[in-house]
ZAMITOR-398464 format. One record per residue (C-alpha): residue number from 0; residue in one letter; x, y, z; chain. Coordinates in nm, 3 decimals, padded with zeros to 5 digits. Layout:
<num NUM	residu A	u X	v Y	w Z	chaine A>
...
***
This chain:
<num 0	residu M	u 07.331	v -10.167	w 01.649	chaine A>
<num 1	residu S	u 07.238	v -10.351	w 01.334	chaine A>
<num 2	residu A	u 07.187	v -10.025	w 01.144	chaine A>
<num 3	residu T	u 07.515	v -09.880	w 01.274	chaine A>
<num 4	residu T	u 07.732	v -10.185	w 01.202	chaine A>
<num 5	residu G	u 07.556	v -10.313	w 00.892	chaine A>
<num 6	residu L	u 07.530	v -10.661	w 01.045	chaine A>
<num 7	residu P	u 07.207	v -10.862	w 01.015	chaine A>
<num 8	residu K	u 06.976	v -10.835	w 01.314	chaine A>
<num 9	residu T	u 07.007	v -11.207	w 01.379	chaine A>
<num 10	residu T	u 07.386	v -11.175	w 01.405	chaine A>
<num 11	residu V	u 07.359	v -10.882	w 01.648	chaine A>
<num 12	residu T	u 07.105	v -11.074	w 01.856	chaine A>
<num 13	residu G	u 07.337	v -11.374	w 01.873	chaine A>
<num 14	residu I	u 07.629	v -11.157	w 01.987	chaine A>
<num 15	residu A	u 07.411	v -10.987	w 02.249	chaine A>
<num 16	residu N	u 07.293	v -11.322	w 02.384	chaine A>
<num 17	residu R	u 07.651	v -11.445	w 02.420	chaine A>
<num 18	residu L	u 07.750	v -11.126	w 02.606	chaine A>
<num 19	residu L	u 07.450	v -11.169	w 02.836	chaine A>
<num 20	residu H	u 07.546	v -11.530	w 02.904	chaine A>
<num 21	residu R	u 07.901	v -11.425	w 02.995	chaine A>
<num 22	residu G	u 07.772	v -11.151	w 03.228	chaine A>
<num 23	residu M	u 07.943	v -10.875	w 03.031	chaine A>
<num 24	residu V	u 07.618	v -10.687	w 02.969	chaine A>
<num 25	residu V	u 07.288	v -10.671	w 03.157	chaine A>
<num 26	residu E	u 06.936	v -10.640	w 03.022	chaine A>
<num 27	residu H	u 06.680	v -10.393	w 03.148	chaine A>
<num 28	residu T	u 06.319	v -10.339	w 03.040	chaine A>
<num 29	residu A	u 06.234	v -10.012	w 02.869	chaine A>
<num 30	residu D	u 06.017	v -09.755	w 03.047	chaine A>
<num 31	residu A	u 05.643	v -09.814	w 03.077	chaine A>
<num 32	residu G	u 05.560	v -09.555	w 02.813	chaine A>
<num 33	residu R	u 05.758	v -09.745	w 02.554	chaine A>
<num 34	residu R	u 05.632	v -10.087	w 02.666	chaine A>
<num 35	residu N	u 05.278	v -09.990	w 02.579	chaine A>
<num 36	residu R	u 05.364	v -09.910	w 02.220	chaine A>
<num 37	residu G	u 05.299	v -10.171	w 01.951	chaine A>
<num 38	residu R	u 05.264	v -10.544	w 01.988	chaine A>
<num 39	residu G	u 05.489	v -10.833	w 02.066	chaine A>
<num 40	residu R	u 05.766	v -10.866	w 02.319	chaine A>
<num 41	residu P	u 05.835	v -10.547	w 02.519	chaine A>
<num 42	residu A	u 06.150	v -10.361	w 02.416	chaine A>
<num 43	residu S	u 06.457	v -10.393	w 02.637	chaine A>
<num 44	residu G	u 06.796	v -10.229	w 02.653	chaine A>
<num 45	residu L	u 07.149	v -10.350	w 02.719	chaine A>
<num 46	residu T	u 07.412	v -10.180	w 02.934	chaine A>
<num 47	residu L	u 07.764	v -10.282	w 03.025	chaine A>
<num 48	residu A	u 07.779	v -10.482	w 03.347	chaine A>
<num 49	residu D	u 07.975	v -10.340	w 03.637	chaine A>
<num 50	residu P	u 08.306	v -10.522	w 03.693	chaine A>
<num 51	residu A	u 08.333	v -10.726	w 04.010	chaine A>
<num 52	residu G	u 08.654	v -10.568	w 04.141	chaine A>
<num 53	residu L	u 08.735	v -10.263	w 04.355	chaine A>
<num 54	residu V	u 08.876	v -09.917	w 04.292	chaine A>
<num 55	residu A	u 09.124	v -09.775	w 04.542	chaine A>
<num 56	residu A	u 09.012	v -09.416	w 04.601	chaine A>
<num 57	residu L	u 09.252	v -09.195	w 04.798	chaine A>
<num 58	residu C	u 09.156	v -08.828	w 04.826	chaine A>
<num 59	residu F	u 09.351	v -08.553	w 05.001	chaine A>
<num 60	residu S	u 09.223	v -08.209	w 05.091	chaine A>
<num 61	residu H	u 09.414	v -07.937	w 05.275	chaine A>
<num 62	residu T	u 09.286	v -08.079	w 05.603	chaine A>
<num 63	residu T	u 09.177	v -08.441	w 05.560	chaine A>
<num 64	residu I	u 09.272	v -08.774	w 05.403	chaine A>
<num 65	residu R	u 08.988	v -08.998	w 05.284	chaine A>
<num 66	residu A	u 09.047	v -09.354	w 05.165	chaine A>
<num 67	residu A	u 08.798	v -09.610	w 05.042	chaine A>
<num 68	residu A	u 08.761	v -09.943	w 04.868	chaine A>
<num 69	residu V	u 08.477	v -09.874	w 04.624	chaine A>
<num 70	residu G	u 08.300	v -10.106	w 04.383	chaine A>
<num 71	residu W	u 08.266	v -10.007	w 04.019	chaine A>
<num 72	residu D	u 07.896	v -09.945	w 04.086	chaine A>
<num 73	residu G	u 07.980	v -09.688	w 04.356	chaine A>
<num 74	residu T	u 07.917	v -09.917	w 04.654	chaine A>
<num 75	residu F	u 08.155	v -09.854	w 04.944	chaine A>
<num 76	residu A	u 08.316	v -10.174	w 05.072	chaine A>
<num 77	residu A	u 08.514	v -09.985	w 05.340	chaine A>
<num 78	residu Y	u 08.602	v -09.625	w 05.427	chaine A>
<num 79	residu R	u 08.864	v -09.446	w 05.638	chaine A>
<num 80	residu A	u 08.933	v -09.078	w 05.719	chaine A>
<num 81	residu F	u 09.217	v -08.901	w 05.898	chaine A>
<num 82	residu E	u 09.288	v -08.537	w 05.986	chaine A>
<num 83	residu I	u 09.622	v -08.422	w 05.845	chaine A>
<num 84	residu G	u 09.675	v -08.162	w 06.118	chaine A>
<num 85	residu S	u 09.997	v -07.962	w 06.097	chaine A>
<num 86	residu D	u 10.199	v -08.222	w 05.905	chaine A>
<num 87	residu R	u 10.333	v -08.073	w 05.581	chaine A>
<num 88	residu D	u 10.573	v -08.347	w 05.470	chaine A>
<num 89	residu Q	u 10.451	v -08.492	w 05.140	chaine A>
<num 90	residu Q	u 10.599	v -08.838	w 05.186	chaine A>
<num 91	residu R	u 10.459	v -08.880	w 05.537	chaine A>
<num 92	residu V	u 10.113	v -08.765	w 05.429	chaine A>
<num 93	residu L	u 10.117	v -08.999	w 05.128	chaine A>
<num 94	residu D	u 10.235	v -09.290	w 05.344	chaine A>
<num 95	residu R	u 09.956	v -09.223	w 05.589	chaine A>
<num 96	residu G	u 09.704	v -09.218	w 05.305	chaine A>
<num 97	residu L	u 09.829	v -09.549	w 05.167	chaine A>
<num 98	residu S	u 09.810	v -09.701	w 05.515	chaine A>
<num 99	residu L	u 09.446	v -09.593	w 05.534	chaine A>
<num 100	residu L	u 09.384	v -09.756	w 05.196	chaine A>
<num 101	residu E	u 09.544	v -10.078	w 05.318	chaine A>
<num 102	residu E	u 09.318	v -10.075	w 05.625	chaine A>
<num 103	residu A	u 09.011	v -10.016	w 05.410	chaine A>
<num 104	residu F	u 09.096	v -10.301	w 05.173	chaine A>
<num 105	residu A	u 09.174	v -10.534	w 05.464	chaine A>
<num 106	residu E	u 08.828	v -10.460	w 05.603	chaine A>
<num 107	residu S	u 08.677	v -10.534	w 05.261	chaine A>
<num 108	residu G	u 08.847	v -10.875	w 05.263	chaine A>
<num 109	residu S	u 09.096	v -10.792	w 04.990	chaine A>
<num 110	residu A	u 09.454	v -10.672	w 04.952	chaine A>
<num 111	residu L	u 09.528	v -10.324	w 04.820	chaine A>
<num 112	residu E	u 09.750	v -10.468	w 04.546	chaine A>
<num 113	residu Q	u 09.446	v -10.660	w 04.420	chaine A>
<num 114	residu A	u 09.256	v -10.340	w 04.338	chaine A>
<num 115	residu D	u 09.178	v -10.292	w 03.971	chaine A>
<num 116	residu C	u 09.321	v -09.939	w 03.980	chaine A>
<num 117	residu A	u 09.389	v -09.644	w 04.210	chaine A>
<num 118	residu V	u 09.281	v -09.281	w 04.179	chaine A>
<num 119	residu I	u 09.439	v -09.009	w 04.392	chaine A>
<num 120	residu G	u 09.267	v -08.675	w 04.456	chaine A>
<num 121	residu V	u 09.507	v -08.389	w 04.526	chaine A>
<num 122	residu P	u 09.445	v -08.032	w 04.648	chaine A>
<num 123	residu A	u 09.568	v -07.713	w 04.482	chaine A>
<num 124	residu A	u 09.622	v -07.626	w 04.117	chaine A>
<num 125	residu F	u 09.761	v -07.946	w 03.969	chaine A>
<num 126	residu E	u 09.954	v -08.030	w 03.653	chaine A>
<num 127	residu R	u 09.987	v -08.396	w 03.565	chaine A>
<num 128	residu G	u 10.350	v -08.502	w 03.559	chaine A>
<num 129	residu V	u 10.455	v -08.187	w 03.745	chaine A>
<num 130	residu G	u 10.251	v -08.139	w 04.060	chaine A>
<num 131	residu A	u 10.147	v -07.814	w 04.226	chaine A>
<num 132	residu A	u 10.131	v -07.529	w 03.975	chaine A>
<num 133	residu F	u 10.160	v -07.249	w 04.231	chaine A>
<num 134	residu G	u 10.369	v -07.208	w 04.539	chaine A>
<num 135	residu R	u 10.656	v -07.438	w 04.444	chaine A>
<num 136	residu I	u 10.949	v -07.412	w 04.678	chaine A>
<num 137	residu S	u 11.272	v -07.612	w 04.684	chaine A>
<num 138	residu D	u 11.367	v -07.848	w 04.965	chaine A>
<num 139	residu A	u 11.653	v -07.611	w 05.050	chaine A>
<num 140	residu G	u 11.406	v -07.326	w 05.085	chaine A>
<num 141	residu R	u 11.185	v -07.532	w 05.314	chaine A>
<num 142	residu E	u 11.483	v -07.624	w 05.532	chaine A>
<num 143	residu A	u 11.603	v -07.263	w 05.547	chaine A>
<num 144	residu V	u 11.257	v -07.123	w 05.633	chaine A>
<num 145	residu P	u 11.048	v -07.405	w 05.787	chaine A>
<num 146	residu E	u 10.741	v -07.182	w 05.821	chaine A>
<num 147	residu L	u 10.717	v -07.167	w 05.440	chaine A>
<num 148	residu G	u 10.608	v -07.530	w 05.447	chaine A>
<num 149	residu K	u 10.292	v -07.426	w 05.631	chaine A>
<num 150	residu L	u 10.221	v -07.155	w 05.376	chaine A>
<num 151	residu F	u 10.275	v -07.368	w 05.067	chaine A>
<num 152	residu G	u 10.120	v -07.685	w 05.205	chaine A>
<num 153	residu W	u 10.226	v -08.047	w 05.187	chaine A>
<num 154	residu F	u 10.156	v -08.109	w 04.817	chaine A>
<num 155	residu R	u 10.446	v -08.050	w 04.579	chaine A>
<num 156	residu S	u 10.500	v -08.317	w 04.313	chaine A>
<num 157	residu D	u 10.271	v -08.545	w 04.114	chaine A>
<num 158	residu P	u 10.218	v -08.853	w 04.335	chaine A>
<num 159	residu Q	u 10.101	v -09.076	w 04.050	chaine A>
<num 160	residu P	u 10.436	v -09.229	w 03.939	chaine A>
<num 161	residu A	u 10.551	v -09.322	w 04.290	chaine A>
<num 162	residu V	u 10.213	v -09.456	w 04.404	chaine A>
<num 163	residu G	u 10.161	v -09.649	w 04.081	chaine A>
<num 164	residu K	u 10.504	v -09.810	w 04.114	chaine A>
<num 165	residu R	u 10.448	v -09.892	w 04.480	chaine A>
<num 166	residu L	u 10.107	v -10.053	w 04.426	chaine A>
<num 167	residu G	u 10.178	v -10.210	w 04.089	chaine A>
<num 168	residu I	u 09.834	v -10.120	w 03.951	chaine A>
<num 169	residu P	u 09.709	v -09.854	w 03.706	chaine A>
<num 170	residu T	u 09.708	v -09.522	w 03.894	chaine A>
<num 171	residu A	u 09.590	v -09.171	w 03.814	chaine A>
<num 172	residu A	u 09.606	v -08.841	w 04.004	chaine A>
<num 173	residu E	u 09.348	v -08.565	w 03.962	chaine A>
<num 174	residu N	u 09.255	v -08.233	w 04.122	chaine A>
<num 175	residu Y	u 09.012	v -08.297	w 04.407	chaine A>
<num 176	residu A	u 08.754	v -08.042	w 04.287	chaine A>
<num 177	residu N	u 08.753	v -08.211	w 03.947	chaine A>
<num 178	residu L	u 08.684	v -08.545	w 04.114	chaine A>
<num 179	residu A	u 08.403	v -08.394	w 04.321	chaine A>
<num 180	residu A	u 08.252	v -08.249	w 04.003	chaine A>
<num 181	residu L	u 08.263	v -08.593	w 03.840	chaine A>
<num 182	residu G	u 08.107	v -08.750	w 04.148	chaine A>
<num 183	residu E	u 07.814	v -08.508	w 04.159	chaine A>
<num 184	residu A	u 07.769	v -08.531	w 03.781	chaine A>
<num 185	residu T	u 07.744	v -08.909	w 03.778	chaine A>
<num 186	residu A	u 07.594	v -08.998	w 04.117	chaine A>
<num 187	residu G	u 07.471	v -08.677	w 04.280	chaine A>
<num 188	residu A	u 07.291	v -08.350	w 04.217	chaine A>
<num 189	residu G	u 07.419	v -08.323	w 03.858	chaine A>
<num 190	residu R	u 07.280	v -08.652	w 03.725	chaine A>
<num 191	residu G	u 07.143	v -08.601	w 03.376	chaine A>
<num 192	residu L	u 07.313	v -08.263	w 03.324	chaine A>
<num 193	residu E	u 07.564	v -08.208	w 03.045	chaine A>
<num 194	residu D	u 07.708	v -07.871	w 03.151	chaine A>
<num 195	residu L	u 07.770	v -07.785	w 03.514	chaine A>
<num 196	residu L	u 08.010	v -07.608	w 03.747	chaine A>
<num 197	residu Y	u 08.094	v -07.758	w 04.087	chaine A>
<num 198	residu I	u 08.215	v -07.526	w 04.363	chaine A>
<num 199	residu K	u 08.428	v -07.664	w 04.647	chaine A>
<num 200	residu L	u 08.433	v -07.452	w 04.963	chaine A>
<num 201	residu V	u 08.472	v -07.633	w 05.293	chaine A>
<num 202	residu E	u 08.825	v -07.777	w 05.268	chaine A>
<num 203	residu G	u 08.973	v -07.529	w 05.024	chaine A>
<num 204	residu I	u 08.829	v -07.316	w 04.744	chaine A>
<num 205	residu G	u 08.814	v -07.476	w 04.400	chaine A>
<num 206	residu A	u 08.591	v -07.562	w 04.109	chaine A>
<num 207	residu G	u 08.540	v -07.841	w 03.859	chaine A>
<num 208	residu L	u 08.387	v -07.802	w 03.512	chaine A>
<num 209	residu I	u 08.176	v -08.059	w 03.329	chaine A>
<num 210	residu L	u 08.115	v -07.938	w 02.974	chaine A>
<num 211	residu G	u 07.937	v -08.146	w 02.712	chaine A>
<num 212	residu G	u 07.920	v -08.432	w 02.960	chaine A>
<num 213	residu R	u 08.299	v -08.448	w 03.000	chaine A>
<num 214	residu L	u 08.547	v -08.319	w 03.255	chaine A>
<num 215	residu H	u 08.708	v -08.002	w 03.122	chaine A>
<num 216	residu R	u 09.068	v -07.952	w 03.238	chaine A>
<num 217	residu G	u 09.173	v -07.674	w 03.002	chaine A>
<num 218	residu A	u 09.531	v -07.583	w 02.912	chaine A>
<num 219	residu R	u 09.784	v -07.755	w 03.142	chaine A>
<num 220	residu G	u 09.495	v -07.899	w 03.344	chaine A>
<num 221	residu L	u 09.433	v -07.574	w 03.533	chaine A>
<num 222	residu A	u 09.070	v -07.503	w 03.442	chaine A>
<num 223	residu G	u 08.847	v -07.426	w 03.739	chaine A>
<num 224	residu E	u 09.103	v -07.256	w 03.964	chaine A>
<num 225	residu L	u 08.836	v -07.037	w 04.120	chaine A>
<num 226	residu A	u 09.057	v -06.960	w 04.419	chaine A>
<num 227	residu H	u 09.286	v -06.752	w 04.197	chaine A>
<num 228	residu V	u 09.027	v -06.530	w 04.031	chaine A>
<num 229	residu Q	u 09.106	v -06.169	w 04.123	chaine A>
<num 230	residu V	u 08.829	v -05.993	w 04.316	chaine A>
<num 231	residu L	u 09.026	v -05.700	w 04.466	chaine A>
<num 232	residu P	u 09.282	v -05.535	w 04.231	chaine A>
<num 233	residu N	u 09.479	v -05.392	w 04.525	chaine A>
<num 234	residu G	u 09.412	v -05.675	w 04.769	chaine A>
<num 235	residu R	u 09.657	v -05.897	w 04.954	chaine A>
<num 236	residu W	u 09.928	v -06.077	w 04.763	chaine A>
<num 237	residu C	u 09.864	v -06.445	w 04.689	chaine A>
<num 238	residu L	u 10.120	v -06.726	w 04.652	chaine A>
<num 239	residu C	u 10.025	v -06.746	w 04.282	chaine A>
<num 240	residu G	u 10.188	v -06.405	w 04.235	chaine A>
<num 241	residu S	u 09.868	v -06.206	w 04.188	chaine A>
<num 242	residu R	u 09.682	v -05.976	w 04.425	chaine A>
<num 243	residu G	u 09.333	v -05.993	w 04.570	chaine A>
<num 244	residu C	u 09.256	v -06.353	w 04.468	chaine A>
<num 245	residu L	u 08.937	v -06.506	w 04.598	chaine A>
<num 246	residu A	u 09.142	v -06.736	w 04.823	chaine A>
<num 247	residu V	u 09.328	v -06.460	w 05.008	chaine A>
<num 248	residu T	u 09.030	v -06.223	w 05.011	chaine A>
<num 249	residu Y	u 08.803	v -06.469	w 05.186	chaine A>
<num 250	residu G	u 09.072	v -06.695	w 05.325	chaine A>
<num 251	residu D	u 08.978	v -07.033	w 05.465	chaine A>
<num 252	residu F	u 08.599	v -07.063	w 05.439	chaine A>
<num 253	residu V	u 08.550	v -07.172	w 05.800	chaine A>
<num 254	residu E	u 08.805	v -06.928	w 05.943	chaine A>
<num 255	residu S	u 08.652	v -06.641	w 05.749	chaine A>
<num 256	residu I	u 08.328	v -06.695	w 05.944	chaine A>
<num 257	residu G	u 08.466	v -06.766	w 06.289	chaine A>
<num 258	residu R	u 08.799	v -06.582	w 06.303	chaine A>
<num 259	residu S	u 08.675	v -06.249	w 06.440	chaine A>
<num 260	residu T	u 08.303	v -06.307	w 06.485	chaine A>
<num 261	residu Y	u 08.275	v -06.563	w 06.763	chaine A>
<num 262	residu P	u 08.463	v -06.604	w 07.094	chaine A>
<num 263	residu Q	u 08.607	v -06.941	w 06.993	chaine A>
<num 264	residu P	u 08.699	v -07.114	w 06.664	chaine A>
<num 265	residu L	u 08.410	v -07.277	w 06.479	chaine A>
<num 266	residu S	u 08.405	v -07.612	w 06.302	chaine A>
<num 267	residu V	u 08.207	v -07.684	w 05.988	chaine A>
<num 268	residu A	u 07.961	v -07.876	w 06.205	chaine A>
<num 269	residu D	u 07.920	v -07.566	w 06.427	chaine A>
<num 270	residu I	u 07.844	v -07.348	w 06.124	chaine A>
<num 271	residu R	u 07.591	v -07.600	w 05.992	chaine A>
<num 272	residu E	u 07.414	v -07.615	w 06.329	chaine A>
<num 273	residu L	u 07.406	v -07.236	w 06.371	chaine A>
<num 274	residu A	u 07.264	v -07.192	w 06.021	chaine A>
<num 275	residu A	u 07.005	v -07.465	w 06.075	chaine A>
<num 276	residu A	u 06.902	v -07.304	w 06.405	chaine A>
<num 277	residu G	u 06.841	v -06.974	w 06.224	chaine A>
<num 278	residu E	u 07.120	v -06.782	w 06.400	chaine A>
<num 279	residu L	u 07.094	v -06.446	w 06.227	chaine A>
<num 280	residu G	u 07.460	v -06.344	w 06.234	chaine A>
<num 281	residu T	u 07.585	v -06.670	w 06.085	chaine A>
<num 282	residu R	u 07.321	v -06.667	w 05.814	chaine A>
<num 283	residu R	u 07.402	v -06.308	w 05.718	chaine A>
<num 284	residu I	u 07.774	v -06.386	w 05.700	chaine A>
<num 285	residu L	u 07.702	v -06.690	w 05.481	chaine A>
<num 286	residu A	u 07.479	v -06.482	w 05.252	chaine A>
<num 287	residu D	u 07.748	v -06.215	w 05.219	chaine A>
<num 288	residu L	u 08.008	v -06.480	w 05.132	chaine A>
<num 289	residu G	u 07.764	v -06.615	w 04.875	chaine A>
<num 290	residu R	u 07.735	v -06.270	w 04.719	chaine A>
<num 291	residu G	u 08.113	v -06.248	w 04.693	chaine A>
<num 292	residu F	u 08.132	v -06.581	w 04.512	chaine A>
<num 293	residu G	u 07.824	v -06.498	w 04.305	chaine A>
<num 294	residu R	u 07.989	v -06.187	w 04.160	chaine A>
<num 295	residu V	u 08.272	v -06.404	w 04.026	chaine A>
<num 296	residu L	u 08.046	v -06.687	w 03.910	chaine A>
<num 297	residu A	u 07.817	v -06.449	w 03.722	chaine A>
<num 298	residu D	u 08.098	v -06.373	w 03.478	chaine A>
<num 299	residu V	u 08.181	v -06.742	w 03.447	chaine A>
<num 300	residu C	u 07.819	v -06.823	w 03.367	chaine A>
<num 301	residu V	u 07.795	v -06.553	w 03.102	chaine A>
<num 302	residu L	u 08.095	v -06.711	w 02.927	chaine A>
<num 303	residu L	u 08.005	v -07.080	w 02.970	chaine A>
<num 304	residu S	u 07.626	v -07.081	w 03.021	chaine A>
<num 305	residu P	u 07.613	v -07.396	w 03.238	chaine A>
<num 306	residu E	u 07.286	v -07.566	w 03.323	chaine A>
<num 307	residu A	u 07.370	v -07.562	w 03.693	chaine A>
<num 308	residu I	u 07.614	v -07.462	w 03.964	chaine A>
<num 309	residu I	u 07.647	v -07.727	w 04.234	chaine A>
<num 310	residu V	u 07.769	v -07.601	w 04.571	chaine A>
<num 311	residu D	u 07.978	v -07.820	w 04.803	chaine A>
<num 312	residu G	u 07.740	v -08.060	w 04.976	chaine A>
<num 313	residu A	u 07.956	v -08.056	w 05.289	chaine A>
<num 314	residu L	u 07.795	v -07.719	w 05.373	chaine A>
<num 315	residu G	u 07.472	v -07.894	w 05.468	chaine A>
<num 316	residu A	u 07.225	v -07.648	w 05.620	chaine A>
<num 317	residu A	u 07.474	v -07.364	w 05.569	chaine A>
<num 318	residu A	u 07.428	v -07.395	w 05.193	chaine A>
<num 319	residu E	u 07.082	v -07.234	w 05.193	chaine A>
<num 320	residu P	u 07.184	v -06.876	w 05.294	chaine A>
<num 321	residu F	u 07.508	v -06.905	w 05.095	chaine A>
<num 322	residu V	u 07.320	v -07.003	w 04.778	chaine A>
<num 323	residu A	u 07.065	v -06.727	w 04.838	chaine A>
<num 324	residu G	u 07.348	v -06.473	w 04.842	chaine A>
<num 325	residu M	u 07.494	v -06.623	w 04.524	chaine A>
<num 326	residu R	u 07.159	v -06.598	w 04.348	chaine A>
<num 327	residu E	u 07.117	v -06.235	w 04.448	chaine A>
<num 328	residu A	u 07.458	v -06.135	w 04.309	chaine A>
<num 329	residu M	u 07.418	v -06.339	w 03.991	chaine A>
<num 330	residu D	u 07.073	v -06.191	w 03.920	chaine A>
<num 331	residu Q	u 07.223	v -05.843	w 03.951	chaine A>
<num 332	residu R	u 07.524	v -05.907	w 03.728	chaine A>
<num 333	residu M	u 07.388	v -06.134	w 03.455	chaine A>
<num 334	residu P	u 07.136	v -06.087	w 03.173	chaine A>
<num 335	residu S	u 06.806	v -06.205	w 03.318	chaine A>
<num 336	residu L	u 06.755	v -06.467	w 03.047	chaine A>
<num 337	residu M	u 07.091	v -06.628	w 03.128	chaine A>
<num 338	residu A	u 07.049	v -06.599	w 03.505	chaine A>
<num 339	residu E	u 06.714	v -06.778	w 03.489	chaine A>
<num 340	residu S	u 06.865	v -07.068	w 03.297	chaine A>
<num 341	residu V	u 07.126	v -07.149	w 03.565	chaine A>
<num 342	residu Q	u 07.008	v -07.374	w 03.847	chaine A>
<num 343	residu L	u 07.180	v -07.334	w 04.185	chaine A>
<num 344	residu L	u 07.195	v -07.674	w 04.352	chaine A>
<num 345	residu T	u 07.347	v -07.813	w 04.672	chaine A>
<num 346	residu G	u 07.562	v -08.121	w 04.633	chaine A>
<num 347	residu E	u 07.410	v -08.450	w 04.746	chaine A>
<num 348	residu L	u 07.725	v -08.649	w 04.817	chaine A>
<num 349	residu G	u 07.910	v -08.447	w 05.081	chaine A>
<num 350	residu E	u 08.249	v -08.594	w 05.166	chaine A>
<num 351	residu R	u 08.186	v -08.889	w 04.931	chaine A>
<num 352	residu A	u 08.187	v -08.668	w 04.620	chaine A>
<num 353	residu E	u 08.558	v -08.700	w 04.545	chaine A>
<num 354	residu L	u 08.564	v -09.074	w 04.616	chaine A>
<num 355	residu L	u 08.275	v -09.143	w 04.379	chaine A>
<num 356	residu G	u 08.440	v -08.909	w 04.128	chaine A>
<num 357	residu A	u 08.747	v -09.131	w 04.148	chaine A>
<num 358	residu V	u 08.533	v -09.426	w 04.038	chaine A>
<num 359	residu A	u 08.383	v -09.217	w 03.756	chaine A>
<num 360	residu L	u 08.733	v -09.125	w 03.636	chaine A>
<num 361	residu A	u 08.834	v -09.492	w 03.636	chaine A>
<num 362	residu R	u 08.516	v -09.596	w 03.453	chaine A>
<num 363	residu A	u 08.596	v -09.343	w 03.184	chaine A>
<num 364	residu G	u 08.930	v -09.517	w 03.131	chaine A>
<num 365	residu Q	u 09.125	v -09.199	w 03.210	chaine A>
<num 366	residu L	u 09.426	v -09.372	w 03.361	chaine A>
<num 367	residu P	u 09.777	v -09.313	w 03.219	chaine A>
<num 368	residu A	u 09.877	v -09.565	w 02.953	chaine A>
<num 369	residu V	u 09.607	v -09.808	w 03.064	chaine A>
<num 370	residu T	u 09.268	v -09.899	w 02.922	chaine A>
<num 371	residu V	u 09.028	v -10.000	w 03.198	chaine A>
<num 372	residu S	u 08.825	v -10.287	w 03.059	chaine A>
<num 373	residu R	u 08.644	v -10.596	w 03.174	chaine A>
***
């Protein structure tokens, strides 16, 4: 710090001591290898102290609402979850999510309005200030053809302005796969990696990109829309206006396994248990799905050369045959040198990935018109 700022070492030491006294930074001893070098007092490092407040994390998928009061260090003070079911009214779903947040904060001994900030995870291709990028339909259209609401889902507009105004705290909205990517990159399987691709599967198909250690949103914030990569030129039409997208080719991940294969619908837990038990049919289906995704991801990896692909941790035991299928397809479609350099990892955070990604987004200060500081 002295060399960078040009200040005398004594001045820098004095400033550091005052910051330590105020609790704004914390001191940690360097690793053992460095401690053994030279004489005198062992070297130590300084890092910013975690703030004492809470982040309000509210994450929506196509099926589930998750709400949590989370400390800046990633510690969960309270957590709630709720199945959306067939409700496709945006305001009702948002109200339910905010009620869950209020319950979580009450359990933590605080009021929601006392949160330092709020981060909302939203499903589907998302443009800040606009909302859903694909499948927009007017209220008149929804009233005229109610079934269209089921097709296009509950999410239409950017919830950030309304939620921020209602809570009176800094608020940001972000694509849920992007948040999951941030979560795994900072607190999960991607710790220490600068370039990675996170694949969301269980509650909707999506991807998040971390490039150079930063979340990559691309033009209009639409980077990582894996669901809308074309895999069949003459396949079924998709709501994005294209044909044969990954989303319509494989459909809902769980339904694509259980729709015509088993005598009754399967849950994610059922699929995990069947895979863990070694049920041959389930494992072969998972491997074939992995090959389908691997063919798409091979091209992505040739272009971006990530260090790793992290697969949705909510798969649990079902991830092993799925990843094996991915690896097979990628090895066939990529130069061997590039294929060998890409690790295929299973996420460590499961359903907590988006919530911890919300904290990571807040820590990075990526809230509209607000600098998060302590």
